[in-house]
VOPAGU-2260 file (C-alpha; in pm, 1 decimal, decimal comma):
REM VOPAGU-2260
SITE   aa  ch    i         X         Y         Z
SITE  UNK   A    0    -770,1   -8036,9   -3905,6
SITE  UNK   A    1    -736,0   -7680,0   -4029,4
SITE  UNK   A    2   -1002,4   -7424,2   -4086,8
SITE  UNK   A    3   -1065,1   -7317,8   -4443,8
SITE  UNK   A    4   -1060,5   -6940,3   -4363,4
SITE  UNK   A    5    -764,3   -6944,7   -4126,9
SITE  UNK   A    6    -431,6   -6807,8   -4249,5
SITE  UNK   A    7    -110,4   -6921,8   -4088,5
SITE  UNK   A    8     108,0   -6658,0   -3925,8
SITE  UNK   A    9     482,5   -6674,3   -3879,0
SITE  UNK   A   10     592,1   -6537,5   -3541,5
SITE  UNK   A   11     912,3   -6352,5   -3477,4
SITE  UNK   A   12    1157,7   -6611,9   -3351,3
SITE  UNK   A   13    1329,7   -6358,0   -3129,4
SITE  UNK   A   14    1020,1   -6269,4   -2933,4
SITE  UNK   A   15     796,6   -6581,0   -2944,3
SITE  UNK   A   16     738,6   -6746,9   -2607,7
SITE  UNK   A   17     766,7   -7129,6   -2578,7
SITE  UNK   A   18     442,3   -7325,6   -2558,9
SITE  UNK   A   19     350,6   -7612,9   -2335,2
SITE  UNK   A   20     427,1   -7963,4   -2464,0
SITE  UNK   A   21     128,7   -8182,1   -2555,1
SITE  UNK   A   22      66,9   -8529,0   -2400,9
SITE  UNK   A   23     258,8   -8809,9   -2562,8
SITE  UNK   A   24     102,7   -9130,9   -2701,5
SITE  UNK   A   25     -19,5   -9366,2   -2437,7
SITE  UNK   A   26     -23,4   -9106,7   -2158,3
SITE  UNK   A   27    -347,3   -9029,5   -1986,2
SITE  UNK   A   28    -521,5   -8705,1   -2051,8
SITE  UNK   A   29    -702,2   -8490,6   -1803,2
SITE  UNK   A   30    -993,3   -8746,4   -1787,5
SITE  UNK   A   31    -770,9   -9042,1   -1709,8
SITE  UNK   A   32    -809,3   -9203,8   -2051,4
SITE  UNK   A   33    -545,8   -9262,2   -2309,8
SITE  UNK   A   34    -463,7   -8973,3   -2532,6
SITE  UNK   A   35    -499,3   -9183,9   -2849,9
SITE  UNK   A   36    -288,8   -9383,2   -3090,5
SITE  UNK   A   37      79,7   -9308,4   -3116,0
SITE  UNK   A   38     165,9   -9003,6   -3320,6
SITE  UNK   A   39     434,6   -8971,9   -3577,7
SITE  UNK   A   40     583,5   -8668,8   -3745,6
SITE  UNK   A   41     346,2   -8714,1   -4037,9
SITE  UNK   A   42      30,9   -8758,3   -3829,9
SITE  UNK   A   43    -179,9   -8440,5   -3796,6
SITE  UNK   A   44    -320,9   -8349,7   -3457,5
SITE  UNK   A   45    -647,1   -8492,6   -3343,2
SITE  UNK   A   46    -958,4   -8281,5   -3384,1
SITE  UNK   A   47    -999,2   -8033,5   -3104,7
SITE  UNK   A   48    -642,2   -8062,4   -2987,9
SITE  UNK   A   49    -572,8   -7716,0   -3128,1
SITE  UNK   A   50    -824,7   -7566,7   -2887,6
SITE  UNK   A   51    -619,2   -7661,0   -2585,6
SITE  UNK   A   52    -580,2   -7347,3   -2367,3
SITE  UNK   A   53    -229,9   -7214,9   -2367,2
SITE  UNK   A   54     -33,8   -7111,1   -2065,7
SITE  UNK   A   55      44,5   -6748,7   -2000,3
SITE  UNK   A   56     323,8   -6627,5   -2226,5
SITE  UNK   A   57     649,6   -6610,3   -2044,0
SITE  UNK   A   58     570,9   -6907,9   -1819,3
SITE  UNK   A   59     849,3   -7161,9   -1772,5
SITE  UNK   A   60     613,8   -7443,2   -1678,3
SITE  UNK   A   61     697,9   -7615,8   -2005,2
SITE  UNK   A   62    1054,0   -7659,8   -1891,5
SITE  UNK   A   63     985,9   -7798,1   -1546,8
SITE  UNK   A   64    1068,0   -8173,2   -1524,2
SITE  UNK   A   65     945,3   -8449,1   -1294,1
SITE  UNK   A   66    1212,3   -8707,8   -1377,6
SITE  UNK   A   67    1447,6   -8632,5   -1092,9
SITE  UNK   A   68    1615,9   -8331,0   -1244,4
SITE  UNK   A   69    1738,5   -8506,6   -1557,3
SITE  UNK   A   70    1709,8   -8312,1   -1876,7
SITE  UNK   A   71    1753,7   -8354,0   -2244,1
SITE  UNK   A   72    1888,9   -8090,1   -2476,3
SITE  UNK   A   73    1894,1   -8034,2   -2844,9
SITE  UNK   A   74    2158,4   -7855,2   -3038,3
SITE  UNK   A   75    2094,5   -7652,8   -3347,7
SITE  UNK   A   76    2204,8   -7948,7   -3557,7
SITE  UNK   A   77    2224,7   -8325,9   -3528,0
SITE  UNK   A   78    2015,3   -8562,3   -3326,7
SITE  UNK   A   79    1932,0   -8530,0   -2960,0
SITE  UNK   A   80    2103,9   -8743,5   -2702,5
SITE  UNK   A   81    1891,6   -9051,8   -2625,9
SITE  UNK   A   82    1819,6   -8966,2   -2263,6
SITE  UNK   A   83    1440,5   -8994,6   -2266,8
SITE  UNK   A   84    1297,3   -9250,9   -2510,2
SITE  UNK   A   85     933,8   -9183,1   -2421,8
SITE  UNK   A   86     930,2   -8835,3   -2586,7
SITE  UNK   A   87     764,4   -8817,3   -2925,1
SITE  UNK   A   88     729,9   -8493,7   -3115,5
SITE  UNK   A   89     380,3   -8383,3   -3196,2
SITE  UNK   A   90     481,5   -8194,6   -3508,1
SITE  UNK   A   91     791,0   -8174,5   -3708,7
SITE  UNK   A   92    1060,2   -7960,2   -3551,2
SITE  UNK   A   93     919,1   -7963,3   -3195,9
SITE  UNK   A   94    1196,2   -7908,2   -2939,6
SITE  UNK   A   95    1288,2   -8182,3   -2692,2
SITE  UNK   A   96    1190,7   -8109,4   -2331,0
SITE  UNK   A   97    1480,2   -7988,5   -2119,0
SITE  UNK   A   98    1550,4   -7880,5   -1763,5
SITE  UNK   A   99    1455,1   -7534,6   -1646,5
SITE  UNK   A  100    1713,1   -7324,8   -1829,9
SITE  UNK   A  101    1934,3   -7068,2   -1663,2
SITE  UNK   A  102    1862,9   -6841,8   -1957,4
SITE  UNK   A  103    1568,3   -6764,9   -2178,6
SITE  UNK   A  104    1597,6   -6935,5   -2516,1
SITE  UNK   A  105    1619,0   -6683,0   -2795,7
SITE  UNK   A  106    1475,5   -6910,9   -3060,6
SITE  UNK   A  107    1150,4   -7109,2   -3069,5
SITE  UNK   A  108    1057,9   -7294,7   -3388,1
SITE  UNK   A  109     742,9   -7177,7   -3562,8
SITE  UNK   A  110     424,6   -7385,2   -3562,5
SITE  UNK   A  111     339,8   -7599,3   -3861,7
SITE  UNK   A  112     194,2   -7425,1   -4163,8
SITE  UNK   A  113    -142,3   -7589,6   -4127,5
SITE  UNK   A  114    -181,7   -7511,3   -3760,4
SITE  UNK   A  115    -509,1   -7365,3   -3642,1
SITE  UNK   A  116    -530,8   -6983,8   -3646,2
SITE  UNK   A  117    -605,7   -6963,6   -3273,8
SITE  UNK   A  118    -299,5   -7176,8   -3202,3
SITE  UNK   A  119     -90,3   -6968,7   -3441,4
SITE  UNK   A  120    -170,0   -6642,9   -3254,7
SITE  UNK   A  121      -3,2   -6780,6   -2944,8
SITE  UNK   A  122     328,6   -6769,5   -3130,7
SITE  UNK   A  123     282,4   -6409,7   -3244,1
SITE  UNK   A  124     433,8   -6146,4   -3011,9
SITE  UNK   A  125     216,9   -5855,5   -2898,6
SITE  UNK   A  126     274,9   -5534,2   -3088,7
SITE  UNK   A  127     494,8   -5289,3   -2905,7
SITE  UNK   A  128     312,6   -5006,1   -2727,4
SITE  UNK   A  129     397,4   -4673,0   -2878,1
SITE  UNK   A  130     514,6   -4415,1   -2626,4
SITE  UNK   A  131     258,5   -4133,9   -2626,8
SITE  UNK   A  132     511,3   -3868,9   -2534,2
SITE  UNK   A  133     741,6   -3979,2   -2813,7
SITE  UNK   A  134     452,7   -3960,3   -3058,8
SITE  UNK   A  135     358,9   -3605,9   -2954,7
SITE  UNK   A  136     722,2   -3498,1   -2972,8
SITE  UNK   A  137     749,1   -3642,1   -3320,4
SITE  UNK   A  138     437,8   -3454,2   -3433,3
SITE  UNK   A  139     569,5   -3125,9   -3286,2
SITE  UNK   A  140     902,8   -3176,0   -3457,8
SITE  UNK   A  141     720,1   -3241,1   -3782,6
SITE  UNK   A  142     517,3   -2917,8   -3750,9
SITE  UNK   A  143     830,2   -2713,9   -3666,4
SITE  UNK   A  144    1006,1   -2863,3   -3961,9
SITE  UNK   A  145     719,1   -2767,0   -4190,5
SITE  UNK   A  146     708,3   -2411,9   -4056,5
SITE  UNK   A  147    1085,3   -2375,2   -4081,7
SITE  UNK   A  148    1070,6   -2494,9   -4436,3
SITE  UNK   A  149     795,6   -2246,6   -4514,0
SITE  UNK   A  150     999,9   -1965,0   -4355,1
SITE  UNK   A  151    1304,3   -2058,7   -4556,0
SITE  UNK   A  152    1095,4   -2066,9   -4870,5
SITE  UNK   A  153     954,7   -1721,4   -4788,2
SITE  UNK   A  154    1305,5   -1587,0   -4735,7
SITE  UNK   A  155    1412,0   -1725,6   -5069,4
SITE  UNK   A  156    1113,0   -1566,7   -5237,7
SITE  UNK   A  157    1179,2   -1232,5   -5067,0
SITE  UNK   A  158    1539,6   -1236,0   -5184,0
SITE  UNK   A  159    1450,6   -1324,2   -5537,2
SITE  UNK   A  160    1433,2   -1055,3   -5798,5
SITE  UNK   A  161    1066,8   -1117,2   -5871,7
SITE  UNK   A  162     942,3    -949,4   -5553,5
SITE  UNK   A  163     997,7    -596,8   -5426,2
SITE  UNK   A  164    1160,5    -577,4   -5079,5
SITE  UNK   A  165     932,0    -515,6   -4783,0
SITE  UNK   A  166     965,8    -157,7   -4660,1
SITE  UNK   A  167    1071,2    -117,1   -4296,0
SITE  UNK   A  168     780,5      -6,6   -4081,3
SITE  UNK   A  169     842,1     336,1   -3921,2
SITE  UNK   A  170     855,9     345,0   -3543,0
SITE  UNK   A  171     575,5     535,4   -3367,7
SITE  UNK   A  172     672,1     895,8   -3296,5
SITE  UNK   A  173     762,8     954,7   -2932,8
SITE  UNK   A  174     758,4    1331,9   -2923,9
SITE  UNK   A  175     795,3    1654,2   -3114,6
SITE  UNK   A  176    1079,2    1807,9   -2916,0
SITE  UNK   A  177    1438,7    1847,4   -3023,5
SITE  UNK   A  178    1516,1    1511,2   -2872,1
SITE  UNK   A  179    1266,6    1252,9   -3008,0
SITE  UNK   A  180    1259,8    1083,6   -2665,4
SITE  UNK   A  181    1099,5    1395,6   -2514,2
SITE  UNK   A  182     718,9    1391,0   -2522,3
SITE  UNK   A  183     529,9    1714,9   -2545,5
SITE  UNK   A  184     372,6    1788,7   -2207,5
SITE  UNK   A  185     603,0    1552,5   -2017,6
SITE  UNK   A  186     827,5    1642,5   -1724,3
SITE  UNK   A  187    1130,3    1606,1   -1948,2
SITE  UNK   A  188     981,8    1849,1   -2199,5
SITE  UNK   A  189     909,6    2102,3   -1924,8
SITE  UNK   A  190    1259,8    2063,2   -1786,7
SITE  UNK   A  191    1417,6    2109,1   -2130,2
SITE  UNK   A  192    1222,3    2432,7   -2175,7
SITE  UNK   A  193    1272,8    2585,4   -1829,2
SITE  UNK   A  194    1621,2    2478,4   -1720,8
SITE  UNK   A  195    1801,7    2742,3   -1936,6
SITE  UNK   A  196    1592,5    3012,8   -1764,0
SITE  UNK   A  197    1655,9    2898,9   -1405,0
SITE  UNK   A  198    1967,5    3022,1   -1220,1
SITE  UNK   A  199    2138,2    2957,3    -889,5
SITE  UNK   A  200    2201,6    3245,9    -647,5
SITE  UNK   A  201    2497,7    3258,8    -408,3
SITE  UNK   A  202    2469,3    3545,0    -160,6
SITE  UNK   A  203    2731,1    3676,6      80,9
SITE  UNK   A  204    2639,7    3944,0     335,3
SITE  UNK   A  205    2856,5    4215,9     480,8
SITE  UNK   A  206    2824,6    4051,6     821,4
SITE  UNK   A  207    2977,2    3727,2     684,2
SITE  UNK   A  208    2635,4    3569,1     648,9
SITE  UNK   A  209    2561,1    3372,4     335,0
SITE  UNK   A  210    2268,6    3208,0     162,8
SITE  UNK   A  211    2193,2    3006,4    -149,1
SITE  UNK   A  212    1875,6    2990,9    -346,7
SITE  UNK   A  213    1722,5    2992,9    -691,4
SITE  UNK   A  214    1569,0    3239,2    -932,0
SITE  UNK   A  215    1440,1    3264,4   -1288,5
SITE  UNK   A  216    1471,5    3516,9   -1569,5
SITE  UNK   A  217    1151,5    3718,2   -1626,7
SITE  UNK   A  218    1244,1    3951,7   -1915,5
SITE  UNK   A  219    1505,1    4027,7   -2180,0
SITE  UNK   A  220    1672,1    4294,3   -1961,4
SITE  UNK   A  221    1828,9    4036,0   -1732,3
SITE  UNK   A  222    1585,5    4071,3   -1441,1
SITE  UNK   A  223    1562,3    3767,7   -1216,1
SITE  UNK   A  224    1278,1    3703,7    -972,0
SITE  UNK   A  225    1358,0    3532,1    -642,1
SITE  UNK   A  226    1263,0    3533,1    -272,5
SITE  UNK   A  227    1343,4    3817,5     -37,4
SITE  UNK   A  228    1484,7    3583,1     226,1
SITE  UNK   A  229    1739,7    3458,2     -30,4
SITE  UNK   A  230    1895,9    3803,2     -95,7
SITE  UNK   A  231    1817,6    3976,0     235,7
SITE  UNK   A  232    2176,2    3918,7     358,1
SITE  UNK   A  233    2308,9    4145,7      80,2
SITE  UNK   A  234    2053,0    4423,2     136,6
SITE  UNK   A  235    2300,8    4630,8     343,7
SITE  UNK   A  236    2612,8    4537,4     153,9
SITE  UNK   A  237    2755,2    4217,9      14,9
SITE  UNK   A  238    2751,4    4035,1    -317,1
SITE  UNK   A  239    2509,6    3827,8    -520,2
SITE  UNK   A  240    2653,7    3575,4    -768,0
SITE  UNK   A  241    2435,4    3420,8   -1036,5
SITE  UNK   A  242    2524,9    3084,0   -1191,1
SITE  UNK   A  243    2340,1    2999,5   -1511,4
SITE  UNK   A  244    2240,2    2654,7   -1634,1
SITE  UNK   A  245    2544,1    2642,6   -1867,1
SITE  UNK   A  246    2769,5    2704,7   -1562,9
SITE  UNK   A  247    2847,9    3070,7   -1636,0
SITE  UNK   A  248    2888,8    3300,5   -1334,9
SITE  UNK   A  249    2797,7    3669,1   -1319,6
SITE  UNK   A  250    2753,2    3934,6   -1050,5
SITE  UNK   A  251    2399,5    4064,5    -998,5
SITE  UNK   A  252    2270,8    4384,1    -838,3
SITE  UNK   A  253    1971,1    4404,1    -608,1
SITE  UNK   A  254    1689,9    4595,0    -780,7
SITE  UNK   A  255    1432,8    4582,9    -501,6
SITE  UNK   A  256    1267,6    4357,5    -248,1
SITE  UNK   A  257     933,7    4321,5     -67,3
SITE  UNK   A  258     945,9    4156,7     276,5
SITE  UNK   A  259     566,5    4166,8     292,7
SITE  UNK   A  260     537,6    3926,8      -0,5
SITE  UNK   A  261     883,8    3763,4      38,3
SITE  UNK   A  262     982,1    3863,0    -316,1
SITE  UNK   A  263    1290,1    4030,7    -465,3
SITE  UNK   A  264    1433,5    4118,2    -806,6
SITE  UNK   A  265    1801,3    4117,5    -905,4
SITE  UNK   A  266    1955,7    4202,7   -1241,7
SITE  UNK   A  267    2251,0    4075,3   -1445,4
SITE  UNK   A  268    2376,7    4289,7   -1732,4
SITE  UNK   A  269    2429,2    4106,2   -2059,3
SITE  UNK   A  270    2250,4    3791,2   -1944,3
SITE  UNK   A  271    2179,9    3564,1   -2241,5
SITE  UNK   A  272    1946,6    3321,9   -2066,7
SITE  UNK   A  273    1591,8    3313,3   -2209,4
SITE  UNK   A  274    1299,5    3447,7   -2009,0
SITE  UNK   A  275    1013,1    3231,6   -1882,5
SITE  UNK   A  276     648,8    3243,0   -1982,7
SITE  UNK   A  277     397,7    3337,8   -1713,8
SITE  UNK   A  278      80,7    3140,3   -1651,3
SITE  UNK   A  279    -218,1    3222,6   -1431,4
SITE  UNK   A  280    -225,4    3093,5   -1077,7
SITE  UNK   A  281    -595,7    3171,1   -1036,3
SITE  UNK   A  282    -670,2    2906,5   -1301,9
SITE  UNK   A  283    -469,5    2635,6   -1125,4
SITE  UNK   A  284    -678,0    2345,1   -1002,4
SITE  UNK   A  285    -616,8    2101,0    -721,5
SITE  UNK   A  286    -465,8    1781,2    -855,3
SITE  UNK   A  287    -300,7    1921,3   -1166,8
SITE  UNK   A  288      56,1    1817,4   -1243,6
SITE  UNK   A  289     334,6    2062,7   -1169,1
SITE  UNK   A  290     714,8    2070,7   -1183,3
SITE  UNK   A  291     950,4    2246,0    -940,8
SITE  UNK   A  292    1297,9    2353,8   -1057,2
SITE  UNK   A  293    1578,5    2494,8    -846,4
SITE  UNK   A  294    1901,1    2429,7    -655,3
SITE  UNK   A  295    1811,3    2236,9    -339,1
SITE  UNK   A  296    2109,6    2209,3    -102,7
SITE  UNK   A  297    2323,2    2372,1    -371,2
SITE  UNK   A  298    2245,3    2109,6    -637,5
SITE  UNK   A  299    2177,7    2332,2    -936,3
SITE  UNK   A  300    1930,2    2232,7   -1206,1
SITE  UNK   A  301    1727,4    1991,9    -991,7
SITE  UNK   A  302    1385,8    1896,7   -1128,2
SITE  UNK   A  303    1105,8    1746,4    -916,4
SITE  UNK   A  304     742,7    1682,9    -999,8
SITE  UNK   A  305     412,3    1653,8    -816,3
SITE  UNK   A  306      65,7    1803,3    -809,7
SITE  UNK   A  307    -117,4    2103,8    -670,4
SITE  UNK   A  308    -227,9    1972,2    -332,1
SITE  UNK   A  309    -433,0    2274,9    -225,4
SITE  UNK   A  310    -490,4    2645,0    -294,4
SITE  UNK   A  311    -514,7    2957,0     -76,0
SITE  UNK   A  312    -310,6    2816,5     210,4
SITE  UNK   A  313    -232,6    3094,2     463,8
SITE  UNK   A  314     145,3    3070,1     506,7
SITE  UNK   A  315     387,8    3288,3     699,8
SITE  UNK   A  316     742,0    3300,9     559,9
SITE  UNK   A  317    1066,1    3486,1     628,0
SITE  UNK   A  318    1378,8    3383,4     813,1
SITE  UNK   A  319    1477,7    3724,7     954,4
SITE  UNK   A  320    1301,9    3780,9    1286,9
SITE  UNK   A  321    1406,6    4148,6    1280,0
SITE  UNK   A  322    1176,8    4229,8     990,5
SITE  UNK   A  323     807,5    4201,3     922,6
SITE  UNK   A  324     684,3    3852,4     844,9
SITE  UNK   A  325     558,4    3760,7     498,8
SITE  UNK   A  326     201,9    3647,8     461,5
SITE  UNK   A  327      98,0    3473,5     142,4
SITE  UNK   A  328    -204,7    3285,5      17,8
SITE  UNK   A  329       6,3    2999,7    -115,3
SITE  UNK   A  330     -26,3    2714,7    -359,5
SITE  UNK   A  331      47,0    2389,4    -178,6
SITE  UNK   A  332     234,2    2116,0    -369,2
SITE  UNK   A  333     380,9    1775,8    -293,4
SITE  UNK   A  334     666,7    1827,5    -541,2
SITE  UNK   A  335     989,5    1792,1    -345,2
SITE  UNK   A  336    1104,3    2138,2    -229,0
SITE  UNK   A  337    1409,9    2167,0      -4,7
SITE  UNK   A  338    1632,5    2449,5     125,5
SITE  UNK   A  339    1785,1    2602,9    -186,0
SITE  UNK   A  340    1467,3    2565,5    -392,6
SITE  UNK   A  341    1350,6    2905,0    -262,5
SITE  UNK   A  342    1295,7    3148,8    -546,3
SITE  UNK   A  343    1271,9    2881,2    -814,8
SITE  UNK   A  344     969,1    2843,5   -1041,0
SITE  UNK   A  345     669,5    2614,7    -996,8
SITE  UNK   A  346     540,4    2546,7   -1348,9
SITE  UNK   A  347     252,7    2367,2   -1515,2
SITE  UNK   A  348     291,3    2100,7   -1783,1
SITE  UNK   A  349     288,7    2369,2   -2055,0
SITE  UNK   A  350     611,5    2510,0   -1907,4
SITE  UNK   A  351     436,1    2823,9   -1777,8
SITE  UNK   A  352     527,8    2960,2   -1435,9
SITE  UNK   A  353     236,1    2960,9   -1191,3
SITE  UNK   A  354     423,1    3012,6    -862,9
SITE  UNK   A  355     748,0    3098,1    -682,9
SITE  UNK   A  356     868,0    2824,6    -447,9
SITE  UNK   A  357     910,6    2986,7    -106,7
SITE  UNK   A  358     853,9    2763,0     195,2
SITE  UNK   A  359     817,0    2409,8     325,3
SITE  UNK   A  360     644,4    2266,7     629,6
SITE  UNK   A  361     859,7    2083,2     882,7
SITE  UNK   A  362     782,9    1835,3    1155,9
SITE  UNK   A  363     764,6    1989,4    1500,2
SITE  UNK   A  364    1076,8    1926,1    1702,6
SITE  UNK   A  365    1313,3    1906,0    1406,5
SITE  UNK   A  366    1634,2    2094,8    1466,8
SITE  UNK   A  367    1758,0    2373,5    1246,2
SITE  UNK   A  368    1946,0    2238,2     944,7
SITE  UNK   A  369    1770,3    1902,7     965,1
SITE  UNK   A  370    1445,9    2002,0     794,6
SITE  UNK   A  371    1363,7    1872,8     448,2
SITE  UNK   A  372    1076,0    1795,6     218,3
SITE  UNK   A  373     788,9    1603,1     372,5
SITE  UNK   A  374     560,6    1658,8      75,9
SITE  UNK   A  375     429,7    1996,8     200,0
SITE  UNK   A  376     573,8    2276,1     -10,4
SITE  UNK   A  377     431,4    2623,5     -70,1
SITE  UNK   A  378     465,1    2866,3    -359,0
SITE  UNK   A  379     365,4    3231,5    -396,6
SITE  UNK   A  380      96,3    3256,4    -669,1
SITE  UNK   A  381     243,6    3411,6    -982,8
SITE  UNK   A  382     -49,0    3652,8   -1016,8
SITE  UNK   A  383      67,3    3829,4    -700,7
SITE  UNK   A  384     437,2    3783,4    -775,0
SITE  UNK   A  385     405,9    3941,3   -1117,9
SITE  UNK   A  386     241,4    4257,6    -980,9
SITE  UNK   A  387     504,7    4287,8    -710,2
SITE  UNK   A  388     790,4    4229,7    -958,0
SITE  UNK   A  389     660,6    4504,3   -1183,2
SITE  UNK   A  390     653,4    4746,8    -888,2
SITE  UNK   A  391    1006,4    4650,9    -782,6
SITE  UNK   A  392    1145,2    4695,9   -1134,6
SITE  UNK   A  393     968,8    5030,7   -1171,5
SITE  UNK   A  394    1040,1    5191,2    -831,4
SITE  UNK   A  395    1250,9    4946,1    -632,2
SITE  UNK   A  396     966,7    4919,9    -383,9
SITE  UNK   A  397     632,7    4741,4    -358,3
SITE  UNK   A  398     308,4    4822,4    -181,6
SITE  UNK   A  399      57,8    4601,4     -10,4
SITE  UNK   A  400    -300,8    4665,3     109,9
SITE  UNK   A  401    -396,1    4729,1     474,3
SITE  UNK   A  402    -711,8    4814,5     674,8
SITE  UNK   A  403    -527,7    5026,0     933,7
SITE  UNK   A  404    -587,5    4798,3    1233,9
SITE  UNK   A  405    -379,4    4551,9    1434,9
SITE  UNK   A  406    -507,9    4209,6    1538,0
SITE  UNK   A  407    -422,1    3971,8    1824,0
SITE  UNK   A  408    -200,9    3693,3    1682,2
SITE  UNK   A  409    -273,5    3464,2    1980,3
SITE  UNK   A  410    -650,9    3478,2    1958,3
SITE  UNK   A  411    -838,1    3185,2    1802,2
SITE  UNK   A  412   -1188,9    3173,4    1660,7
SITE  UNK   A  413   -1152,2    3485,9    1449,9
SITE  UNK   A  414    -933,6    3797,1    1423,4
SITE  UNK   A  415    -975,0    4014,0    1733,1
SITE  UNK   A  416    -888,6    4380,8    1682,8
SITE  UNK   A  417    -618,3    4496,1    1924,4
SITE  UNK   A  418    -555,5    4849,3    1788,3
SITE  UNK   A  419    -702,5    5089,4    1531,8
SITE  UNK   A  420    -493,5    5357,0    1357,1
SITE  UNK   A  421    -649,1    5705,6    1342,2
SITE  UNK   A  422    -790,8    5810,9    1002,9
SITE  UNK   A  423    -742,9    5453,7     874,5
SITE  UNK   A  424   -1002,3    5261,2     672,8
SITE  UNK   A  425   -1083,5    5059,9     986,5
SITE  UNK   A  426   -1142,4    5377,3    1193,4
SITE  UNK   A  427   -1363,6    5528,9     927,5
SITE  UNK   A  428   -1565,1    5204,4     909,3
SITE  UNK   A  429   -1626,7    5215,6    1283,8
SITE  UNK   A  430   -1417,2    4918,4    1396,9
SITE  UNK   A  431   -1316,9    4922,2    1766,1
SITE  UNK   A  432   -1072,8    4739,0    1985,6
SITE  UNK   A  433   -1225,9    4408,9    2092,2
SITE  UNK   A  434   -1428,0    4353,4    1774,8
SITE  UNK   A  435   -1384,2    4000,6    1634,0
SITE  UNK   A  436   -1373,2    3982,4    1253,9
SITE  UNK   A  437   -1532,2    3654,6    1138,9
SITE  UNK   A  438   -1533,9    3681,7     757,1
SITE  UNK   A  439   -1405,7    3882,4     461,0
SITE  UNK   A  440   -1611,2    3884,4     142,5
SITE  UNK   A  441   -1810,9    3591,5     288,5
SITE  UNK   A  442   -1492,2    3382,0     331,6
SITE  UNK   A  443   -1462,5    3262,6     695,0
SITE  UNK   A  444   -1184,0    3398,6     912,6
SITE  UNK   A  445   -1074,6    3182,9    1205,3
SITE  UNK   A  446    -738,9    3342,3    1291,9
SITE  UNK   A  447    -538,3    3661,3    1253,1
SITE  UNK   A  448    -310,4    3500,9     989,7
SITE  UNK   A  449    -609,6    3413,5     772,3
SITE  UNK   A  450    -732,3    3774,1     778,4
SITE  UNK   A  451    -392,5    3921,6     687,0
SITE  UNK   A  452    -337,5    3672,3     403,9
SITE  UNK   A  453    -687,8    3734,3     267,5
SITE  UNK   A  454    -635,8    4112,7     269,6
SITE  UNK   A  455    -301,0    4081,6      84,0
SITE  UNK   A  456    -461,3    3891,6    -200,6
SITE  UNK   A  457    -622,9    4223,3    -298,6
SITE  UNK   A  458    -474,0    4548,7    -419,8
SITE  UNK   A  459    -478,1    4888,8    -253,4
SITE  UNK   A  460    -794,6    5081,3    -340,7
SITE  UNK   A  461   -1017,7    4774,6    -360,4
SITE  UNK   A  462   -1329,3    4754,0    -140,4
SITE  UNK   A  463   -1385,4    4456,4      90,7
SITE  UNK   A  464   -1679,1    4360,3     314,7
SITE  UNK   A  465   -1604,0    4254,0     670,2
SITE  UNK   A  466   -1836,2    4074,1     912,4
SITE  UNK   A  467   -1754,3    4106,4    1282,9
SITE  UNK   A  468   -1905,5    4051,5    1626,0
SITE  UNK   A  469   -1935,9    4307,0    1907,0
SITE  UNK   A  470   -2101,3    4230,6    2234,9
SITE  UNK   A  471   -2254,6    3910,0    2096,3
SITE  UNK   A  472   -2413,5    4084,7    1798,7
SITE  UNK   A  473   -2306,2    4030,8    1433,0
SITE  UNK   A  474   -2239,6    4333,4    1218,2
SITE  UNK   A  475   -2118,2    4399,1     862,2
SITE  UNK   A  476   -1908,6    4684,5     724,2
SITE  UNK   A  477   -1753,5    4774,0     389,6
SITE  UNK   A  478   -1421,5    4957,4     366,4
SITE  UNK   A  479   -1161,8    5056,8     104,9
SITE  UNK   A  480    -810,6    4917,8     144,4
SITE  UNK   A  481    -520,7    5155,5     194,8
SITE  UNK   A  482    -161,9    5083,7      93,6
SITE  UNK   A  483     165,9    5049,5     271,0
SITE  UNK   A  484     520,1    5018,4     135,1
SITE  UNK   A  485     715,0    4711,4     222,4
């Protein structure tokens, strides 16, 4: 019988699995009793027969035979061969039982139209599982297609005559210099400003000695400031050649030099290079950015950058052992300074000169000619260099302050007086041989070099206060500095 609310389904012949054959008439069922009266093609199934549990789809148990391996087959047309007379179809179109096939039959007849719904589902193949990755890919492709279509539509609208074209957005300004890639206050901006004012010096002495260094133009008269140890070889005869940034060469004359401060001035007539702008070295602070420009190892127009590492470093300079050493209270920088940088400018980020590059520290044990920058360079403060340059331009000579006493250069723990000149400021103040000076203007003095450097930061005629020890007692004296030419 069929249920009133059941609807028959038609399975896909290509995917429907074969079902197990039902018991024939006269054969015992699972309880040992007869299955019922013989069935014909027109006889409907007995009640409850549609509830028989089905075997797992894909099972070939329906094709297994127990009759010694004999099988019957049915073609797609005609009648079956009469090999097994006991088989009776349960419903019209039921296939004859055969041997276990070597292949999987591609076609299984559908169940009768009035078959029970539960029985009909066994002929319906399971819906194919949709690949999740394929689904996601399809959705992504759909979204891209929509966006691409929207972009194309926007392009069409933009090109149409109904809309004004979108103005190109201006790029952010990089700088205000001549070259838009140069930022104001950058190293490149400083270099662009100072390089035309920096020159290379090539010196040849009368004794066949030579030297190279750097210098920079300080006024419109062609005066160039440099180091004394750069031009000292030409002091008693020789030549000084100046090479400008645009590779023009000219002969310079020596205006004056000061071994005490390691400074010198030379002049080139008709020099067209612009002059530099002076800053103030007393306003320099530790850590500020600086740029060094010069001709290290003969490489003209070299630019390096760094910071002010320290101030008021007592430094002794000068390469000529036959002359008085130079003592300066230097600016220390880690900008790369090498032989040939001497005399070049040390400038701040506003392109103002705050020092004259003069010396570098070297590692002990390094041979001559093998020294180079180790991040310890020293520059003469421009405040002192400017005063000395003005004296050299005016008179060809420069003066420096003294107290009129000599000190022991080997003594440590202060500056011990080794000699006192008669009628000198030291003699008038009552200093004696053996006194140990421990401070100047309340700044501690722990060596002879520190005292000399501190004195040379002042000008002749200024008063200074010295503290010293004599016989274990501390004393203080004030004296006025005298001057000496050199």
